[in-house]
C-alpha positions as CSV (number, residue, x, y, z in Angstrom):
1,M,83.1,94.9,186.9
2,D,81.3,98.2,186.8
3,A,77.5,98.2,187.1
4,V,75.3,99.4,184.3
5,R,74.3,103.0,185.0
6,R,70.6,103.3,183.9
7,G,69.7,106.9,183.4
8,L,66.3,108.4,182.7
9,A,65.3,111.7,181.2
10,R,61.5,112.4,181.1
11,V,60.0,115.6,179.7
12,H,56.3,116.4,179.1
13,A,55.1,119.5,177.4
14,N,51.5,120.6,177.3
15,L,49.5,123.7,176.1
16,V,48.6,125.8,179.2
17,D,46.8,129.1,178.7
18,G,47.9,129.4,175.0
19,S,51.6,128.6,175.6
20,T,53.6,125.5,175.9
21,A,54.6,124.6,179.5
22,L,57.0,121.9,180.7
23,T,54.6,120.0,183.0
24,C,57.0,117.2,183.9
25,I,60.8,117.3,184.0
26,S,62.6,114.5,185.8
27,H,66.0,112.9,185.3
28,K,68.2,110.2,186.9
29,A,72.0,110.2,186.5
30,P,73.9,110.0,184.2
31,A,71.1,111.9,182.3
32,R,70.2,115.5,183.0
33,L,67.5,117.8,181.6
34,L,68.0,121.5,181.6
35,P,64.9,123.6,180.8
36,L,65.7,126.8,178.9
37,H,63.6,129.9,178.9
38,T,64.5,132.1,175.9
39,P,62.7,135.1,174.4
40,A,62.6,133.4,171.0
41,A,60.8,130.4,172.4
42,A,58.4,132.5,174.5
43,R,57.4,134.6,171.4
44,R,56.4,131.4,169.6
45,G,54.7,129.9,172.7
46,A,57.2,127.1,172.7
47,A,59.2,125.3,175.3
48,R,62.9,124.3,175.1
49,C,64.8,121.6,177.0
50,V,68.4,120.4,176.7
51,L,69.5,116.8,177.3
52,S,72.9,116.6,179.0
53,S,75.0,114.2,180.9
54,L,77.1,114.6,184.0
55,G,80.2,112.9,182.5
56,G,80.4,114.8,179.2
57,G,79.2,111.8,177.3
58,L,78.2,108.2,177.5
59,L,80.6,105.9,179.3
60,Q,80.7,102.1,179.0
61,G,77.7,100.6,180.8
62,D,75.6,103.7,180.5
63,A,72.0,103.2,179.3
64,I,69.9,106.3,179.0
65,A,66.2,106.2,178.2
66,V,64.7,109.5,177.1
67,E,60.9,109.9,177.2
68,A,59.3,112.9,175.6
69,R,55.5,113.6,175.6
70,V,54.1,116.5,173.7
71,G,50.4,117.3,174.1
72,A,48.0,118.5,171.4
73,G,48.9,122.1,170.3
74,A,52.1,122.2,172.3
75,T,55.6,122.9,170.8
76,L,58.8,121.4,172.3
77,Q,62.3,121.7,171.2
78,L,64.4,118.9,172.7
79,S,68.1,119.0,171.9
80,T,71.5,118.0,173.4
81,Q,74.1,120.3,174.8
82,A,76.4,119.5,171.9
83,S,77.4,116.4,170.0
84,T,77.0,113.4,172.3
85,K,80.3,111.6,172.8
86,V,80.3,107.8,173.4
87,Y,83.5,106.7,175.0
88,R,85.0,103.4,174.0
89,G,84.5,100.5,176.3
90,A,84.1,96.7,176.2
91,R,80.4,96.9,177.2
92,G,79.3,99.8,175.1
93,A,76.6,102.3,175.9
94,A,73.0,102.9,174.7
95,Q,70.5,105.8,174.5
96,S,66.9,105.3,173.4
97,L,64.1,107.8,172.7
98,D,60.4,107.1,173.2
99,A,58.4,110.1,171.9
100,D,54.7,110.6,171.8
101,V,53.6,113.8,170.0
102,K,49.9,114.6,169.7
103,A,48.5,116.5,166.7
């Protein structure tokens, strides 16, 4: 029987010198975080990060925990690379989000 693959994606965004900076980015397979630096986000003082997976979706036994922390005055856009596919399997798969956004 395949083992459960417990992935983790952690991103923290904080206001630094008037713009949002990604102050923590860490991930453990099968999760992956990809920071994006775009002119549109920079003009707004925002940060962008994309949640991805190495297998193109969640496979049976995958359990991904996403942690997002956004400090006061910071702006973070957290998205996925596309629609997240969950492949059929007897044990299923799970993804959770724990977000803390300060005013």
